C-alpha positions as CSV (number, residue, x, y, z in Angstrom):
1,M,-35.8,5.4,-67.4
2,A,-33.5,6.8,-70.2
3,K,-36.4,9.1,-71.2
4,D,-36.7,10.2,-67.6
5,A,-33.1,11.1,-67.6
6,L,-33.6,13.0,-70.9
7,D,-36.5,14.9,-69.4
8,L,-34.3,15.9,-66.5
9,L,-31.5,17.1,-68.8
10,N,-34.0,19.1,-70.9
11,F,-35.4,20.7,-67.7
12,L,-31.9,21.7,-66.6
13,K,-31.4,23.0,-70.2
14,W,-28.4,20.8,-70.7
15,D,-29.2,20.5,-74.3
16,Q,-26.1,21.8,-76.1
17,D,-24.1,19.7,-78.5
18,R,-21.2,17.7,-76.8
19,S,-21.9,19.2,-73.4
20,I,-22.3,16.3,-71.0
21,H,-20.3,13.4,-69.5
22,V,-22.3,10.3,-68.8
23,F,-21.4,7.9,-66.0
24,G,-23.6,4.8,-65.4
25,V,-23.1,2.2,-62.8
26,S,-24.9,-1.2,-63.0
27,L,-28.5,-0.5,-64.1
28,G,-27.4,3.1,-64.6
29,G,-25.0,1.8,-67.2
30,M,-27.8,0.1,-69.0
31,I,-29.8,3.3,-68.9
32,S,-26.8,5.2,-70.2
33,Q,-26.6,2.9,-73.3
34,E,-30.3,3.8,-74.1
35,L,-29.7,7.5,-73.4
36,S,-26.8,7.6,-75.8
37,L,-29.0,6.3,-78.5
38,L,-31.5,9.1,-77.8
39,I,-29.1,12.0,-77.7
40,P,-25.7,11.0,-79.0
41,S,-24.8,14.5,-80.2
42,R,-24.9,15.9,-76.6
43,I,-22.4,13.4,-75.2
44,K,-18.7,14.1,-74.7
45,S,-17.9,10.9,-72.9
46,M,-19.7,7.9,-71.6
47,T,-18.4,5.6,-68.9
48,L,-20.1,2.2,-68.4
49,I,-19.3,0.8,-65.0
50,S,-20.0,-2.7,-63.7
51,T,-22.7,-3.2,-66.3
52,R,-23.6,-5.2,-69.4
53,S,-25.4,-5.0,-72.7
54,G,-27.7,-8.0,-71.9
55,N,-29.4,-10.7,-73.8
56,A,-32.6,-12.8,-73.6
57,F,-30.9,-15.5,-71.5
58,D,-28.8,-13.3,-69.2
59,F,-30.6,-13.8,-65.8
60,P,-29.2,-13.0,-62.4
61,S,-27.9,-15.9,-60.3
62,L,-30.4,-17.5,-57.9
63,S,-28.4,-16.3,-54.9
64,I,-28.8,-12.7,-56.1
65,L,-32.5,-13.1,-56.6
66,K,-32.8,-14.5,-53.1
67,M,-30.9,-11.6,-51.7
68,F,-33.1,-9.0,-53.4
69,S,-36.2,-10.9,-52.4
70,K,-35.2,-11.1,-48.7
71,V,-34.2,-7.4,-48.5
72,S,-37.2,-6.0,-50.5
73,M,-39.8,-8.1,-48.7
74,K,-38.2,-7.2,-45.3
75,A,-37.8,-10.9,-44.5
76,V,-34.6,-9.9,-42.7
77,T,-33.7,-7.0,-40.4
78,Y,-32.4,-3.8,-41.8
79,E,-28.8,-4.6,-40.5
80,Q,-29.0,-8.2,-41.9
81,G,-30.1,-6.8,-45.3
82,L,-27.1,-4.5,-45.4
83,D,-24.8,-7.4,-44.7
84,L,-26.4,-9.4,-47.5
85,M,-26.0,-6.6,-49.9
86,M,-22.4,-5.9,-48.9
87,D,-21.6,-9.6,-49.5
88,F,-22.5,-9.1,-53.2
89,L,-21.1,-5.6,-53.6
90,F,-17.6,-6.4,-52.3
91,P,-15.2,-9.4,-52.3
92,D,-14.8,-11.3,-49.1
93,A,-11.1,-10.5,-48.9
94,Y,-11.9,-6.8,-49.0
95,L,-14.7,-7.0,-46.4
96,N,-12.5,-9.0,-44.0
97,Q,-9.5,-6.6,-44.1
98,P,-8.7,-5.4,-40.6
99,T,-8.9,-1.7,-39.8
100,A,-8.3,0.2,-36.6
101,E,-9.3,-1.1,-33.1
102,G,-9.8,-4.7,-34.3
103,R,-12.6,-3.8,-36.7
104,T,-13.0,-4.8,-40.3
105,R,-13.9,-2.9,-43.5
106,K,-17.3,-4.6,-43.3
107,D,-17.9,-3.0,-39.9
108,E,-17.0,0.4,-41.2
109,L,-19.0,0.0,-44.4
110,R,-22.0,-1.1,-42.4
111,E,-21.9,2.2,-40.4
112,F,-21.4,4.2,-43.6
113,F,-24.4,2.6,-45.4
114,K,-26.6,2.9,-42.3
115,S,-25.9,6.7,-42.3
116,W,-27.8,7.2,-45.6
117,H,-29.3,4.0,-46.9
118,N,-32.5,4.3,-44.9
119,R,-33.1,8.0,-45.8
120,P,-35.7,9.3,-46.5
121,R,-37.4,5.9,-46.8
122,R,-36.6,2.3,-47.7
123,Q,-37.3,1.1,-51.2
124,S,-40.7,-0.5,-51.6
125,P,-41.0,-4.2,-52.7
126,A,-42.6,-3.0,-55.9
127,G,-39.7,-0.6,-56.6
128,A,-37.2,-3.4,-55.9
129,L,-39.0,-5.8,-58.3
130,G,-39.2,-3.1,-60.9
131,Q,-35.4,-2.5,-60.6
132,V,-34.7,-6.2,-61.1
133,C,-37.1,-6.5,-64.0
134,A,-35.5,-3.5,-65.7
135,A,-32.1,-5.0,-65.4
136,V,-33.1,-8.4,-66.5
137,G,-35.0,-7.1,-69.5
138,H,-32.3,-4.8,-70.8
139,H,-30.8,-5.7,-74.1
140,C,-28.7,-3.4,-76.3
141,S,-28.1,-5.2,-79.6
142,D,-24.7,-5.4,-81.2
143,S,-25.9,-3.1,-84.0
144,N,-27.0,-0.5,-81.5
145,L,-23.7,-0.8,-79.7
146,E,-21.8,-0.2,-82.9
147,K,-24.2,2.8,-83.6
148,I,-23.3,4.2,-80.2
149,S,-19.6,4.0,-81.0
150,Q,-20.1,5.7,-84.3
151,T,-22.4,8.5,-83.2
152,L,-20.4,9.3,-80.0
153,S,-17.1,9.5,-82.0
154,P,-14.7,11.1,-81.4
155,G,-16.0,11.2,-77.9
156,K,-14.6,9.0,-75.2
157,I,-16.2,5.7,-74.3
158,A,-14.9,3.5,-71.4
159,V,-16.0,0.3,-69.9
160,V,-14.9,-0.2,-66.3
161,L,-15.2,-3.5,-64.3
162,G,-14.0,-5.3,-61.3
163,D,-12.7,-8.8,-61.9
164,R,-14.4,-10.1,-58.8
165,D,-17.9,-8.6,-59.5
166,E,-20.6,-10.9,-58.2
167,M,-23.5,-8.8,-59.4
168,I,-22.5,-8.3,-63.0
169,Y,-19.9,-11.0,-63.9
170,A,-16.8,-9.6,-65.5
171,V,-17.2,-11.6,-68.6
172,R,-20.4,-9.6,-69.4
173,S,-18.6,-6.3,-69.1
174,L,-15.8,-7.7,-71.3
175,Q,-18.4,-8.6,-73.9
176,L,-19.8,-5.1,-73.7
177,Q,-16.5,-3.5,-74.3
178,D,-15.7,-5.8,-77.2
179,R,-18.9,-4.8,-78.9
180,L,-18.1,-1.0,-78.5
181,P,-15.4,-0.4,-81.1
182,G,-12.8,2.1,-80.0
183,S,-13.8,2.0,-76.3
184,E,-11.3,1.7,-73.5
185,L,-11.3,-1.2,-71.1
186,V,-10.3,-0.5,-67.4
187,V,-10.1,-3.5,-65.0
188,F,-9.8,-3.1,-61.3
189,K,-8.0,-6.1,-59.9
190,D,-9.8,-7.8,-57.0
191,G,-12.6,-5.3,-57.5
192,G,-16.2,-6.0,-56.8
193,H,-19.4,-4.3,-57.9
194,A,-19.1,-1.1,-55.9
195,L,-15.8,0.2,-57.4
196,S,-16.4,3.8,-56.5
197,C,-16.5,2.8,-52.8
198,Q,-13.8,0.1,-52.8
199,F,-11.3,2.2,-54.8
200,S,-12.4,5.7,-54.1
201,K,-9.2,7.6,-54.9
202,D,-8.2,5.6,-58.0
203,F,-11.8,5.6,-59.3
204,N,-12.2,9.4,-58.9
205,M,-8.9,9.9,-60.7
206,L,-10.1,7.7,-63.5
207,M,-13.3,9.7,-63.9
208,E,-11.4,12.9,-64.1
209,R,-9.1,11.5,-66.8
210,I,-12.0,10.3,-68.8
211,M,-13.8,13.7,-68.6
212,M,-10.5,15.4,-69.6
213,E,-10.1,13.1,-72.7
214,G,-13.7,13.7,-73.6
215,N,-13.2,17.4,-73.5
216,Q,-10.0,17.2,-75.5
217,A,-11.8,15.2,-78.2
218,F,-13.9,18.2,-79.0
219,A,-11.4,21.0,-78.3
220,F,-10.9,21.8,-82.0
221,K,-8.2,24.4,-82.6
222,K,-9.2,27.4,-84.7
223,E,-7.3,27.8,-87.9
224,P,-5.1,30.9,-87.8
225,K,-6.2,33.9,-89.7
226,H,-4.2,35.0,-92.7
227,F,-3.9,38.7,-93.6
């Protein structure tokens, strides 16, 4: 999948040195790690969100596997599948917060996800299985993580997590950040897996700051000319 992303970048002719900002969420964060090993010289900043580096024994919990199985095999209705997914994407306290007219955030999120989640078509069981296998099989070694830090320098690297993430446990993201020397750690208190949705405003401001710092890292000042 990292090579697919590289093919797209090449097609778009985004091939200049230090020209792109990489943001990867969950499996996307794992793909971002591999992409940065392929084209480190193109990257200005890399933000790894709700993700991990992985190891041979890092399997999803049984409850997560059951959820993916039920949803992908259509063993539940579409609406039931959305509820199951939301229960893993957001903390219960957030989902149960009251909103207008006696509704809850979960009610509003259900409508939001229904507006796009089923378009243009639902993911096939084979696609869902492939996604799970790709996440389970991902492993970026400590030596490769150190290489990423070295080759992206002085570019910006940040690891972002929610301390209530049920998909990728916070300790896994903390381990990832610890193995990326010089990276910044950002923790969203009471945050789940879908941080960009749960904390939209703060999350977007964070992304803007990271891009700015990535740009600044390569904004070399020209030496003044002497006559």
